[in-house]
N, C-alpha and C positions, 0 to 999 in steps of 0.2 A: 549373519555376522555377529560376533559376540558383543556383549555390553562393554562400555568403557569401564575402567577401574574405579573412578571416583563417582560417577553418576551412571545409573543403569539406563544407558541409551542403546537402542537396538536399531539396526538397519536391515531391511529385508527387501531386495529388488525382486519384483515379479517378472516373469518372462515377457509380458506384454508391454513393459516400459514403465509401469507404475511402481513407485518406490514407497514402501511402508517405513516410516520413521517413528519410533516410539520412545518415550521415557517413563520409567517407573517412578512414581512419587507415592511411596507406600504410606506416608503419613497423612495423606488426604483420603477422603471418602468420596471424592468426585472423579470424573474423567471428562476429557474434552477431546474433540477431533477437529481437524482442519483439512479440507480437500482443496488442493490447488490444481486446476485443470487448465491446460494451455489453450483456452478459448476466450481470450480477452478481446477488447474492441479493436486491437491492432489487426485482428484476423477478419474483420468485417470488410466487405466491399464498400467503396466510398458511398455508393448510392443506397447502402443498407445501414447507415449509421444508427446505432441503437439496437441492432439485432441481438447482440450478446445480452444486453439487459432484458430485452423482451423474452429471449429464450430462457434466461435464468428464472424469470417470473413464471413462464409456462411450465418449466420443469417441476415447480413446486405445487402444481395444481393436480395432484394425483399421480400414483405410480403403482405398478403391480395390480393387486386386487383392491386397492384403496382409492376411492375418489378423493377430490380435494378436501372436502370436509372431514372425511375419516382419517386422512393422512395427518392433518393438523391435530385432530382430536387424539390420535394415538400417540403423537409426540408429546402432547401435553400430559397425557396419562402416565407417560414414562418419566415425567419430570425434566424433559429436555427443553432447553432454551436454545433455539437454532436460528441461524440467519444465513444470508447469502450476500455476495457483492460481486461486482465486475470491475476489473482494473484494465489497464492497457494490455497486460500480458496474460491475465488469468480470469476465469470465472471460479469463484471460491464459495464453498459451503462449509459451515462450521457450527459447533454447538457444544454445550456443556450439560452434564447430567449427573445424577447419582451413579456411582461406578457400576452398580449391578444392572443398570439400564443400557450400558454401552453395547452389548451384543445385539439387542433388539433394535437399537437406533441404527447401527451399522447395516443391519438387514434392510431397514427401510430405505436407507440411502443407496444401497445396492439396487433396489427397485427404482429409485428416482433416477439414477444414472444409466441403468441398463434397460429398464422397462418403464419409461415414463409414458403417461397416458396422453399428454399434450392435447387436452380436449379442445376441439375446434370451437365449440360453443362458448368457451371462456376467453377466446383470443381478444375480443374487444375490451373485456374487463382488464385483462393483462396490459393491453395497449394503453388504456386510460391511466393505469397506475404508472406506467413509464412516462407518459406525457406529463403527468403531474410532477414527476421528478425533474423533467426538463424545465418546466415553468417555474418550479421552486428555485432552481439554479438561476434562471433569468431574473428572478426577483431579488436574489441575493447578490448584491453588487460585488462583494469581496470574492465570491466564487467565480463570477464572470471574469474578474481581473486575473485570478490565478489560472483559470482554464485557458484564457488567451495567452498568458505568459508561457505556459507549458507548450501550447501549440506553436508559438512563435520561436521558442528556444529549441525544442526537440524536432519539430517538423512532423511529417506524416510517415507512418501511422503512429509513431511513439508519443506524439503530443496530442493525441485525440482525447476527446471527452467521452467517458464511458456512457453518459446518458443519451448521446445521440442528438438528433435534431427533430423538431416537430414535423417538418415536411417528409423526412425519410421514415420516421416511425409511422406516420399515417399511411405510407404506401406499402408497408411490409405485409406479406401474406402468410398464411398458415404453412404453406410449403417451404417458405424461407426458414421458418423456425425448425421444421423437420430436417431440412438440409443442414442447418447449422449444428443440430444435435448429431447427425450422422457423420459430419465431416470434422467437427471441432471438439465435441464432448467425448474425448477419447483418452485412453490411459497413457499414450505416448508422453513421456517426460512429466507425467502427472505425479503428484505427491499426496500421500495420505499420512498426516501426522497425528499422533495420539499421545496424550500425556495424562497422568493421573494414576490412580490405583488400578493396575492391570495385571493380568497373568500373561506374560509374554508368549509362552508356547501356545496357549489357547488362542490368543489374539492373532498371532501369525497364521495359525492354521485356519481360523475363521476368515481372515482377509483373503487367503489363497482360495478358499472355497467360494467366497462371495464374488471375488473380482478376477480370479485367475483365468476365466474363460472370456473375459472382456477383450474383444478383438481390437488390436491397434490399427491405426491408419497411417497415412503418409505424413511425414514431417514437412510442413510448409515453410519456405524461405520468404521472409518479408522483403518487400521492395520498398526502400526508404527514399523519401524526398527531404533534403536538409531543411532545417528551420530558417526563417527569414532573419532572425535575430533583430538587432537595432531597436528602434523606439516606435511605439504605437500609442496613440491617445484615443480613448473611447469617449466621445462627446456625450455627456449626460448632464442635464440641468438638475443639479443635486446640491444639497447642503453638505456633501462629503467630497473629499478628494482621496482616492485610493491609489496606492502605488505598489506595483509588484516589480521586483528586481531579480534577475538570474545571471549568474556567471558560471564558468566552467568549474565542475567539481570532479569527484571520482566515485566509482561504484563501491558499494559495501564489500564487493568481492576483491577489491584492491588491497594489497598488503598494507598500504599506507592510510587506509580509510580513517583509522582512529587518530592519526595526526591531524587531519582536517577536522574530524569531529571534536577533538579537543579544542581547537581554535574557535569553532562555532559555539561550543559551550561557553567560552569566555565572552563571546559576543552577545549571546542571546539567552542562555539558560538561567532563569531565576531573576529575582528582583535586584540582585547585585550586578547583573550583567551590564555590558557597555551600552547596548541599545536601550534598555529600560532606564538606565541612569541618565544618559545623554539626551535621548529624544523625548522621553516621557517625564522623568522626574525633574531634571534641571530646567527644561524648556516648556513642558506642559503642552507639547504640540499634538500628541496623538492619544487616541483611545485604545489603539492596538498597534503593537510593533513586535516583530519576531524575525528570526532567521533560522534556517534548517538545512540539513543535508538531504537532498532528494536523490534517490538511487534507482537506476535501472540495472539490468544484469551486467552490461558491459560498459556503462558510462554513468555519469551523475552530474549534478549541478548543486550550486549553493543558491537557495531561494530565500528572498526576504520580502516582507510585506509591511506596509504601514497604512493606517487609516487616520485621516485628519479632516480639518475643515478647509474649504477652498482658500481662505486667506493665508493658511500656513502650508499649502501644498508644496510650493517650491522649496521653502526652508526645510520641510520635513524630508523631502527627497535628498536635499543637499547634506543634511546631517546623517541620515540613514546610510546613504552611499558613502559618505565620508568615514563613518565608523566601520563599514564593511571593508573599505579600501585600507583603512588604518590597521585593521586586523593583520594584514599581510606584513606589517612592520614588526609584529611579534606580540606575544602575550606575556603576562607576568606570573610569578610563582603563586601569589595569592589566588589568582583566577584559576590556575590549574588545580590547586588544592581544593577549592570549592567544587570544581567539576568532578574530581575524583570522589568526593564525598557523596555527591548526588547520584553518581553511577552506582556506587556501592549500595546505597539505599534502595535503588531500583532493582538491583539484583536480588536483594533480600526479599522484597515484596513479590517479585516474580516467582520465587520458589513457593509461595503460598497460593498460586493461581494456576490451575490446570489449563484454562483457556489461554492465558497469556503465554504459557510455556508451549502449548501445542502450536500456537501461531508462530512463535519465535523459532522453534526447531524446523518448521516447514520452510520458513524464509532462509534459515541457515543452509538447509539442503539445496534450495533453489539457487542461492548465490554461490555457495562454497562447495557443494557436494560433500559436506562434512557438517556435523553438529558440534558447535563449540560448547564445552562444559563451562560451568561457573568458574572453575579454576583457570581455564584458558582465557576467558574474558578478563578475569581479575589480573592475570599476568600481563595482558596487553595494556590494561589501564595503568597498572603499577609501573610499566615500562615507559610510559609517557613522561617526558621531561620538557621543560621550557626550551632547551636547546634542540631536542628532536623536532618539536612542533615548529619552532621558529625557523630552523633550517629548511624544513619542508615548505613552509610558507614562502621563504625567500626564493626557493627554487621554482615555485609555481605561482607567479603573480597573476592577478585577476585577468581573465580574457573573455571575449565574446559577451560583453555587457548587453543584456537584453532588458528592456524596461517597457512595462505597460502601465499607463495611468488611466484613471476614469474620473470624470468630474467636469466642471464648467470651463476650465482653462487647461491647455496643454502646458507641459513643463519644458525647461531647458535642460537637455541631457548632454553630459560630456562625452567625447569620443575617447575610447581606450583601445 
C-alpha cells in the first residue's frame, strides 16, 4: 500500500496475518520497532497465571545459533536498547537503535520468535525473575489497588494481572512454555511497527523474507466472565489510604474518544487541572491524584486514583469522586485551551522520537486498522469545542461505579 501524502506511512500485510506498519522519519539517524503479538495474559488458562510473562522471559534467553549471553551481547554491540512486556492482550517486544543496525536487529528477533532456544536449564532463573515481579507488585500498595480495580471492573480474563500469581508460577513446567510459544506466539493479527530513518522497499522485502514463512495458527475466542463492580476494601494496617475508582468509558477506537479525553484533560492533566487544584492544592489531602482514560479494543473505562493518609481517606474519596462526577456537568473554555496546548506540544515531541512513534503507530493499527497522521490528530483536537464535549458528557452520565480502597478503615461509597 502507498505512503500517505503528508507523512510517509506504509502498510504491508503479510499472507500469514502479520501486518508491517512503518513510518519514514528521514530527519532522524535512529530507528525503532515494536512487535505486538496476540499472546497476552488473557490467553492463559486460569491455572497458568503468569505463563505469558514466563514465556516472554524464556524467549529472550537465546535464539537461533546464539545462546542467552551471545544474544544480549550482540544486541549491545549493535547499539540496540530493547525490552519486552506483557499486557492483557499482547506480548510485546521493542527497541531502538542506530538506523544502520535495524536489519541485523530484525534478523535476531526473527530468530527469537521463530527459532527460540527456550533452554530448560534456565527455566528456574526465568521463574525467579517473574516471581520477583509478583512480589514487587505485592509490596507496592498502589499497584495492588489498581490491579484489583481492573479485575473487579473488567472481569476475567480482561481484568487479569500480567504478572500472574506466586502459586501458579511455581507450578508451571517447561512444556507449558513450549506449548504457549507454539499456540500463542503466532503472526495471526500480529503487528510489526517500525519508525525512523528507513528504506521502505528494502525493509518490506526483508520483513517478507524473515517472517513470510511464519505459520499462522487458529484464532482463539475468549470466554469472558463479567466484572463484579461495586466496592471492595483491602484491609491493611498502614499509614496510607489508597483509593481506586472506575466508571464506564469508551475505547480509543470509538469515534467519540477525544470528546471524553478532552474532559479527562480538564479533570486531571497538569497542575491547573481540577483534581490537582481541589484535592491537592486547596485541601492538601493527597500526595498523588490523577484520572485517565483506560482503553481496550472494544471498550474502555475512566480510572482515577488518590493516595492519602487514613484520617483523610473518606474526605479524599468524597472530593475525588465529586470532581469526577462534576466533570459530567461540563468543562470550560480555558480548560479546553490548556488541554489543546498540551496535546500540540506532545505531538511535536513525538516527532523527534522514533520509539514513541513506533509504539503509537502499532497501537493505531491495533485499535483502528489505520494510522493517524499528525494532521489527522491535529484536526480532531482542533475540532473539539466545549459544546461538543459537554453534549457528549450530558448524553453519557457516569455508570457502573467501581471502587477499591486499601488501608485501615473502609469507606462509605454512594450508589449510582
